[in-house]
N, C-alpha and C positions, 0 to 999 in steps of 0.2 A: 845719217845716223852712223855712229861708230859701232860696228857689229861686234868687234872684239871686246870693247868696253861693256856692251850690252850683255854678252855672254859671261864676262867676268862678274858683272853685277848679279847675274842669275846664279852663278856658282856661289858667290859670297852669301847671298840671302838664303840659299838652300842650306849652307853651313850654319847660318843663324837659326834656321828652323830645327836643325839637328840639336843645337844647344837648348832650344825650347823644349824639345822632346825629352832631353835628359833632365831638365828641370821638372817637367810634368811627371816624369817617371819617379823622381825623388819623393813626390807626394804620395804616389801610389804604393811605392815600395815599403812604406811604413807598415802596410798590411799584407801585401802580396806581391808576387813576381808579375812582371809583364814583359812581353817580347817587344824589342825595338821595332821590328817589322810591322807589328800590329799598330803600334802607336804612330809610326810614320804613315802607314796606309790611311788610318783614320784622320790624321792631320791633313794629308793631301786631299782626301774626299771633302773634309770640312771646309778647307780653303776654296775648293772648287765651287761649293755651294755659296760661300761668302763672295765669290767672284760675281755671282749672278744676283743673289738675294741680299737685301740690306739687313741691318740690326743683328748681325752675327748669328744668323740662323744656323750657319755651318757648325757652330760650337755645340748646338743641340744635337745635330746629326752626328758629330764626332763623339759626343757622350753616349748616344744611343748605340753606335756601332761598337765602340770599345767596351761599353757596359755589358754587352752580351758575352764578351770574352773574359770578363773579370768575375771573380767569385762574388764580389760585393755589389755588382749590378750597376744599373743606369744611374740611380740616385747618387751613389757614391762618385761615379765618374763625372757627373754633372757638377757636383759640389767642388770636386778637385779642379775642374776646368774654370769654374767661376773664381776660385781663389787665385788660380794662375792669371786670369784676366785682371783681377783687382790689382795685382802687382804691376801689370802693364799700365793701368790707369795712373798709378803714382809716377811711373817713369815718363809717360806722355805728358803729364802735368808739369814735370820738371823740365822737359825739353821745350814745351811751349813757353814756360817761364823764361828760359834762357833766350829763346827767339825774341820774346817781347822786350826783355830788358836790353837786348843787344841791338834791336832794330826798331822797336816801338810798334811792330806789326803783330797781328793775330791776337789782339786784346780779348776778343770774345771767346776764342778757343782757350786762351789762358784762363779766363774767368770760369769757363764751363768746367774744364778738367780740374782746376784747383778746387772749385766748389764741390764737384763730384767726389774728389778725393777726401775733402773735409767731411762731406756727408757720410761717406763710407766709414771713415774713422770714428765719427760721432755714433753711427749705428753700431759699430763694433764695441765702442765704449759703453753704450747704453745696454747692449745685450749682455755684457759682462757684469756691469754694475748692478743691473736689475735683472739678473739671470732668472730668478724664480718667477717674476712677473712675466718676463719675456717668454719663458717656456710655457707658462699657463696660457698666455695669449695665443701662442702657436697651436696648443692643444685645442683650445676653444675654436679657433679658426678652422682647423682641420676637421673638427667634428661636424661641421656643416655638410661635409661631403660623405659619400658612401665609404665603406671600409677600405675598398681598394685604393681610392684616391687619398683617403686619410693616411694610409700606410705609406704611400709615395711621398706625401708632404712631410710626414714625420721622419721618414728615412733620409730625405734630402737635408732637412735642417740638422738632424743628428750627424750626418756625414760632414756637413759644413762646419759644425761646432768642433767635431773631432779633428778635422783637417787643420783648423786654426790652432787648436790646442797642440797638435803634433808638430806644427810649424815652429811653435815656441819651444816645445819640450824635446822632441825626438829627432827632427830633421837636422842634418849637419848644415848649420847656417853659413859656414864658410863656403861650402860647395854651392849652396843656394845663391849666395851673392855672386860668386865667381861665374856661375852659369848664366845668371841674369846679365852680368857685365859683358860676358862673351857674346851672348845672344844679341844684346842691343848694340854692341860695338860692330858686329857683323851687319845688323840692320842699317845702322847709320852709314857705315862704309858703302853698303850696297846702294842706298839712296843717293849718296854722293856720286858714285860711279854711274848710276843710271841717269842722274841729272846732267852729267858731263857728256854722255853719249848723245844727248839731244841738244838742239840749239834753243837758246832763249829759255832754258829751264834751270831753276835753282833747286837746291836741297829743300828749301821751305815749300816750294811748289809740290814736290814729290811727297813730302811729309803731309801736306794738307790733303792731297789726293787720297791718302790712306786714313787720316785721323780727324780731319776737320769736321765740325758739326754740320757743315754744308755738303759733305760727301756721303754717299749711301753705299754703293758698291761699284766696282769697276765697270760692270755691264750697265747698270742703271745710269751711272754718270756718262757713259759713252752714248746712251740713247738721249739723255737729257741735253747733252751738248751737240746734238745734231749729227751724231756719228762722225765726229771730227777725227782726223788722223792722229792727233796727239793722244786722245783717250783710247783709240784703238791700239796704239803701241803699248799704252799702260795696261790695257786689258790683256794683250798678248803676253806681256811680261809676267803678269800674275798667273795667267793660265799655264805658261811654261814652268813657272815655279812649282805649281801644284803637280804637274806631270813629272817633274824632276824628283819630287818627294816620293811619289808613287812608284817610280822606276827604282829608286834607291831601296824602297820598302820591298819591292819584288826580289831584288838581288839579296837583300838582307835575310829573306825567308829561307834561303838555301844554306845559311850558316847552321852549324850543328848546335842545337840547343835543346834543353829538356822540354818535352811537351807537357809535362806536369806543372800545373800552376800551384806552387807551394805558397803557403801563407795562411793568414787568419782572416776570419770574417769580421767585419767591423761591428756586426751584431751576430753572435754565434748561434743563430736559429735558422733552420730551414723552413719550418712551418710558419706560414704567414700570420696565423692567429696568435701564435706564441710571440712572434716578432712584434706584432702590434701591441700585445699586452705589455711586453717589456718597454716599448717606447712610451706607452701611456703612463707607466710607472715613472719613467724618467721625466717626462714633461709635466706630470702632475706634482712632482716632488714628494711623492709618498715616501720614497726611500731617500736617505741622504746621499750626497755625492760620494762619500767614502764607500758606501755599500755598492754603488754602481761601479766605481773604479775597481774595487776588489773582485766583484763578480766578473768583470771583463778580463782582469788580469789572470785569474785562476782558470778561466775557461777559454783562453785564447788558443789553446792547442786542441780544441775539440769542436765538433759541429753538433749542436744540440737538436735532437729529434723531437723529444717531448719531455714534459715534466711528469714524473711518476711519484711525486711526494704524497705522503699520507698525513696523519695527524701528529706532526712534530715540528720543532723549529728548524730542523735540518731539511735541506732540499735534496731530492734525488732526481737526477736527470738521466735519460737514455741518450747516449752520445755515440758519435763515431770519432775514434782517436787513432790516428796512424792507420786508417783503413780497417780498424777492428771495432766491433760494437762493444760498448762497455756501459756500465752504470756508474755514474759519478755522484757521490754524496758529499755535500759541503755545508759548512756553517761558519758563522763569524762570531767574534766576541766570546762571551761565556759559553754560548752554544758550540763554538768551535773547540773550546777546551773540552767540553763534554763529548763532542764527536771523536776527539783524539783518544778518549777512553775506549770507544768502540774499536778503534784500530788496535790498541794495545790488547784488548780482550781477544779479538780474533787472532792476533799473532801468537798470543800466549796459549791459546787453546786449540790451535790448528793440528797439533799432534795427538790430542786426546779426544777431540770431538770432530764431527763432520761440519765444517763451517765454510763459508764462502772464501775463495782465494782473494787476496789483496794484490792487485797488479801494480798499483802505485799509490803512494801516500805522501801528503805534504802537511806540515804543521809549523807555522811561524807567525809571530805577531798576532795571535788570536784568530788566525785564519787556518782552517783545516779542511782538507778534502781527501777522499780516497776513492780509488777506482776498483770496481768488481767486474768480472767477466760477464758478458751477456751470453747465456747458454740457451740456444733455441729450443732444446729438448727439455728444458726445465718448466715446471708449472707450480704455481703457488698452491699450498695445501687447501685453501678455500676452493679454488677451481677444481682441484683434484677430488675433493670430497663430493663435488656435485657432477663429476663426469666419470668417475671410476667406481668399481664395486666398494661398498662400505667396509667390507672386510679388509681390503687393501689399505684404506684410509686409517682404519683402526690400528692395523699392524704398524703403520708408520708412527702414529701418535704414541702407541705403547713403546715403540723403540726409542722415540725421542725422550720420553719421561724416564725410561729405564736407563738409557745411556747417561742422561744428565744426573740422575740420582747416584749412579755409580761414580761419576766424575766428581760430583759435589762432596760425596762422603770421603773421597780420597783427599780432597782439598779442604777438608774440615778446618775451619779457622778457630772458632770458639762458640760456646753456647751464648744465646742471647742474654744481654745484661740490661739492667734497668736504665742506665744512662743512655745507651743507644736507642732503646725503645722510647725513652723520653724525647730524644732528638727526632726520631721518626714520627712520633705523635705530634710534636710541636710544628714540624715543617711540612709534613705530608698529610696530616689529618686535621688538626685544629685550625691551622692557617687556611687550609682549603675550604673547610666548612664556613669559616668567616667570610671568605671571598664569595662563596655561593649565597650565603644569607644576605650579604650586602650588595649583591649584583643588581643594578638597576633593571636589567633586562628580565630578571626573575622576581622582581619585587612584588608583583601582584600575586604570583603563584605561591610564594612562601608565606602569605598571610593566612592561608587556609589550613585547617586541620586535616582535611581530606582533599585528594585530587582525583579527578576522573580521567583515566588514560585510555583512549580508544574505547570508551563505554564502560570500563571496569573501574571500580572505586578502590583506592589504596589510601592507607595512612600516609600523610605527607611527611616529608623529612623532618619537619619540626616536632613530630610526635616521637622521634627517636633521639632528639638532641641530648637528653639527659645522659644517655649511655654513650652516644658518639662523642660527647665533649668530656667524658670521664677518662682520665689517664689510667686509673686503676682498672677500669673495664678492659681497655686494650692491653694493659700490662699482663693481666691474667690470661688473655688469649694467646699472646705472643711469647710468654716467658719460656716456653720449652723449645722455641725455634733455635736452629743453629745457623752459623754464618759460613759462607763459602764464596768462591769466585763465580757468582751466578751470571746467567745471560741477562736477565733483568727486563726483558720485553718479549716473552714467549707467546705472542699471539699466533693465531692460525696463519696470519699473513707473513709472519717471519720464519715460517717453516716452508722450505722450497723442496719439491719432489723432483728427483732425477734418477732414472734407472741406472745411470752409470756410477752412482755412488754405492758403496757396499750395502748400506741399509736403505737405499732409495730416497735419502733426504740429505739436506744440509741446512744450516742455520744462517740467518742474516740479521743485521741491525740489532746487536746487543745494546743494552742501555745501562750505563753505570750511574753512580750518584744516587743509589736507592737508600743509602744510610743503613737500613735494616736489611742487609743482603742475605736473606734467607731463601733457600730453595723453594720454600712454600710460596714465596712471592712469584716465582716463575710458573709454578703449576696453577696458581690463581689467574695468571694471564690467559691460560687456556680456558679457564672458566669464564673469564670476561668475554671470550669469543663464543663458546658453546652454550654457556648459561645466560650470559648477559646480552648475547646477540649483537656484539659490537660491530662486526663487518656489515650486517644488514642495516644498522643505524647509519654507518658511513655512506651507504649507497642510497639512503633516503633523502630526497631533496627538500621537501616542504613540510612545514608543521603549522598548525593553527592553534591559537590559544584564545579561549574565551572564559574569563574569570578563572575558575579552577579546573577547567576542562582543557586537556591537551589531546589533539587529534593529529595523526599522521598515518600514512599508508606504508606499513612495513610488513614484510613477509618473514616467515620462519620455516625453513624446509624440514621435511621429514628426516633428511640426512643429519641435520644438526640435532634434532630430537634424539635420534637413535645413538649418535656418538656421545651426546651429553650424558645419557643414561649409562652408557658403558664406561665413560670416564668417571662418573660419580661412583659407580660400583667398584671400579679399579682403585680409586682413592680409598674407599672404605675397606676394601679387602687388603690393601697394601700397607696403609698407615693406621695408626691408632686414632681413636675418636678425637683426642685433643689436637692432633696434628691436622686432621680433616677440618676441624672447626677453624683452625688458624688459616688454612688455605682459603676457605670460603670468605673469611673476614678480610683477608688480603684483597679479595676481589672488590669489596666495598671501597677499600683504600684506592684501588686503581681507578674506580669511577670518580672518587673525590679528587684525585690528581688530574683526571681528564677535564673536569668541569671548568676550571679557570682558563685553560687554553681555549675551550669552546666559547666561553663568555667573551674573551678578548678578541679572538680571531674568527669566530663563526657564530656571531651573536644571533643571526637569523634562525639558526637551528639549535641554539643553546637550550631552549625549552624542551626539545625532543630528547637531548642527552640527559637533561634533568629528569625527564620521565624514566629513562633507562636506569638512572641511579635509584630513583624511588622504587621501581619495580624490583630491582636487585636487593635493596635494603629490606623491603617487605618480605621477600621470599626467604632470604637468609635468616632474618630474625625469627620468622615464623617457624622455619625448620629447626633451628637450634634451640629455640625456646621450648619447643615440643620435646626435643631430645633431652634437654636438661630436666624437663618435668618428668619424663619417663625414668631418667636416672634417679631423680629424687624419690619417685614412687617406689622403685626397686629398693633403694636404700632404706626406706621406711619399713618395707615388708621384711627386710632382713632383720 
């Protein structure tokens, strides 16, 4: 045996593996950084395993080891390795084709690898052409297993799909081809050099030892062939190759490089349940591809911890961005345009009111998001009410209303006009009543004149339709309103308490597009919380409906009762009777606006929110009918 030729072949194949590692890294680098030393070490260990065990078990070991060092984990690393191996299958098929047409030998190997390549291409074509069915089949198959295994399967397929897509769209294909050519040139040259260092051995013999369908692994083949000297040399060659890669990896580790793994997650969730929910949405095709692509694009710079969304079409996420905890709120399409109005309102009012800081904002092509700071010492007013003295809670509420009223009066736009009230009536009142009355999920309930809610009987919404459908009725109530640059969604949940702010609070999540932008609309949002019990409805999970009976377990705290009475008194002491009536009837409009969203997106609980609407309508009509009667009696006495 020619020792120098043997060592030269060893050096050249090690160089070939270096090009393989660079190609492997090009797939990984689309999402994150990886260290050459880690990739070399994993490759060396993987090949050591392949030296002993058949069926490329070493690739699984390689994926497991490097997966622990990557942000995107084992499923991603395995998917990348499989893509890497698929490229090898095409090259091996080409080489066997060349051997067959040149010598007429290795027909079975040529047929196998050509057929395997064709099968892979057919499978890829099938998965792209029938992607919706393919994804649903994957989801159905994965659902057979427990959630842990299901997550692994879906993560792997997701990573596989993304890697193929990125190979087409993002990876520098010139570099990919060059690295593949350099890698295989080194391999072929090494096989030629190795065959020349042994007697009676050709390039084809060496190639067959590695890739033939009759070969398993160097060690297994060594045993199968009776521990022959020829197969021992081949086993030694492969073993020394692995050792060489590991030694190079060891020295590579001493190079100066950043220990921080920068990059993005292929799925930007850390919570397994959230990750599984996202993958189920993707594979079930509930959301269109554009939604998924836009979601990934805008959230590639964050790690999502949890979804904090409430009852709106915008999504709020608690995230980590550049090592800092933030809240990110985003929306697409018309909802994105609406969300951008929030950004503008917060920026326009930051010097006049206590509002959340905007750390970053983006708006383009109907996509909008903005980031708010996560303040660990902040607490929502709902939790504050139920954990702090009521006097403190009331002081904050009074400050909020007082500050807003002062700001709104300075930004007085105009008095309410009939045309604007008509638009408000058409879009926010009449159309929503139509949606409620035509909703299939409420069709049984709306047939009755009375409804029984948790054992108490109320007039059904149908009993109030004559007035609710009357534009003149609403015009008379709202005609004295005035317009300003209002918050638009002043629920208890959108007031955040923080002792570091001058008055102990700041506002979040304004809502534009109200048409009739009266301050009364804001104060009625607080009524929706304190009077309508909105937050407790949101925390109630189940509702039962039997004919005209609606039953659900809901609580109402003493704290809410006390604060509602104080707020009601404050309104009546501060504003005239006409304005107080307007504020209360705006609360009815808020419930009417809420119902279509619940019907479409939360149909299982729609009946419960319908019950909330009915109770509020009954209470408000009863109170103001009595007030109107008392005013009428006084007028007669005069």
